[in-house]
N, C-alpha and C positions, 0 to 999 in steps of 0.2 A: 679397184681390182682386188680379188682375194690371189694369194702365192701361194705356188705349191706346198711353201711347208705348211701355210694356214688348212690347205683342205687336210695334211695329212694329220694333223692335230683334231681335226674337229669330224673327221669323217666317220659312223656309227657301223662299229664292227659286227659282226654276228658269234654270237660264243657257242652257238648249238651248231656249227658248223665246221667242220673241218676239210681244208683244201688238200687232196691227194694231186700230187704232179707227178707222171706217168714221166721216165727218164729209161726206159727198158729196150728201147727199141735198139735195133742195129746201126740205124744212119746209112744202110749201103748205098743209098742212090745219094746222100747227102758226100762221104766219103771222107768223113772225121765224124766223131761224136758232136751232136745237134747240142746238148745241151751243155755244152762249153766253148760252142763259139762265142767269138766276143760279137755284143753289143752297146756300141759307144761306150765303150773301154771294161766292160767288165764283162763274165759271161753269159749267156740267155738267159741260163736257169736263175740265174742269181736276182734278175734285172723279173723274172715272171713271181719267184720268191717275194722277194720285195713289193710287190704290186699287191699280191695276193694279202698280206698282211697289212694292208691296209682297208681290208674291209673282213676278214676271218682273227682268230684268237690263234689257230694252230696250223700252220701248217707242215705236210710230211711228204717226201720223197719216195716212191720206191722204184727200183733200180737191181739191176742184175748184179751190178759193181760199187756197192755202196761205199766203198774206201775212198772212189772217187770224187765221192760228193758230201763228205764227213766235215770239211770243214766251210759248208755254207750256214750252218748253227741252226739246224732245222734237224730233228730226225729221220732217218735214211734207213729202209728195208730191204733187203733183197726179196725179189720174187720168190713167194714158195713155190713156183713150178719151173721148170726148163722150158717151156712152152715159150714159143715167141709169139705174144699174141698180147692186143693192150685188154683181154679180161683177166688176163693173169694177174696183171698189174692192178686191175681195179680190184679182184678176188684180194689181192694184199693188200692194198689198203686197206681195206672194212676190215679187214683181220686187225688192223693196227690203231684202226680209227677209235675214240672214245667218245663221240659222238653220233647222235642218231642223225644227223643229217651230214653229206660229203658233197661238195663240191670236184669233180674228175676232170684235169686237164692234162692235156700234153703238155711236155716239158718246150715244144719249139712253137710259142703264141705268142709272140712278140709284141702284141699290141691287147693284150688281155683288159676289160675294160669292168672296172669293178661296177658298175651301175650295170652293168648284162650282169654279173654273180647275184647283184640284190634281184632283181627280174624275178630272175628265174628261183630264187630263193619264194620268192611271196606265193610265187605258184605252186610250189610245194602240195597244199592240201594234202589228201591222206593218198598221194601215188605215191609210186615204191620212186621215180624217176622221173624227173622234170629234165628234156631238152628241146633245146630250138631247132627250128628246121631251117635251112639255108638254101639257096640255089641246085646246091648237090645231092640234096637229102636232108635225113634225120643229121642231128652234130652229135654221137653218144660219147665225145671224148670232151665235150664241154656242157657237161649237166651236172643237175644233182641228185644224187642217190642216197637211200635211204639204207642205214644198216641192214635191213631187213631184207636186203636184195643178196647179202652175203651166201646164204646157203643154195640160194637159186645159180648163183655164178660156181660155187663149189661144186652144184651137182653135173652142169653143163660141162666142166672141165674134165672131169673125172670120165663123161663119154665121148669123151673127145671135141666137145663141143665147141671149138676157139672165137669165130665169128662175134662181137658184141652184139652185134644187129640182130643177130638168130638170138641171142640168150633172150634180147631186150620182148619180145615174144611171149616170154614166159613169163613177163612182169607187166602192172599196171602202170602205164608209163602217160606221161603227158606232154604233148607236141605244141611249142609255142611258133607260129607262124611271127614270120620277121619282117614281113614284107614293109610296115609301116615305122622300123624301127631305123634311127637315124643310123648316115652311115657305119660312124664311129663302133657304133656298137657291134655292126655285124663284121668289122677288121678282128674283131674278138675271136671269130671259128680259123682266120687267117692262119696257117702254119707251113711251114720250110722244111719240104724234103728232097731240094737240089741245091747246089751254088747259086744256078741262075734264080729260083727264089728267094735264097737269103740277100743275096747280091738288089732285088726289087724292092724286099722290104726294109731292108735298111734305108735304098731312096727314099721309100714311098713316107718313112718319119718326118723328113725338110716340107710335110704338104702337112702332119699332123699337129707339129711345132706351131703355138702361136692358136691355136683352136681354141675355143671355148670348152674343149674338152674338157680341159685342166682342172677345170673349176667343178667339174662331176665327178675329181678322184683321178682323173685318166692319165697317166703319165707315162710316155713314150720312153724316157731316157732316166727317168728316177736323179 
């Protein structure tokens, strides 16, 4: 059986893809900063960053308070607009990215699956954005965004358009249905907004540990 350390050494990294982790939310329903929640002995965002490093060369964090994240060893950038919207984080991340393709992800995604990242990347073709569709609709905060999306985000934000789904209507997007995806991949979209969701997610790790997803480069605890 292949060990976790072997997986980390052998996984192919995508060199022209930057992972942009959005950590600028207010976490009002959680009652504390989601990014810094304990996840099996380390901050949640540390877990997200470590898993992303399995598949990409570059990871950056976008936040309203970069001083809170500077000790994670990746570049941290302050939101370029004071508006409270993930669209601001996407715009900021694209401004600081040095690669054509960018993977956008929230900081509260404990079950990030590197196989899913690769799947989205392979579907990029000539699309501006590639996102999956879950039972709740498209997942705009779990997708591949080309750098050429930046002017569209800037223009929309200048007009006061803050909803990412609304902005995507101005871009050429590809939506991937997930009906046939393995449950482990679908869990990549799971995020946490309340203490109850956080507790439930931590309990779910016990069900995932020991499954063959680790052989796909998926690690719930690192």
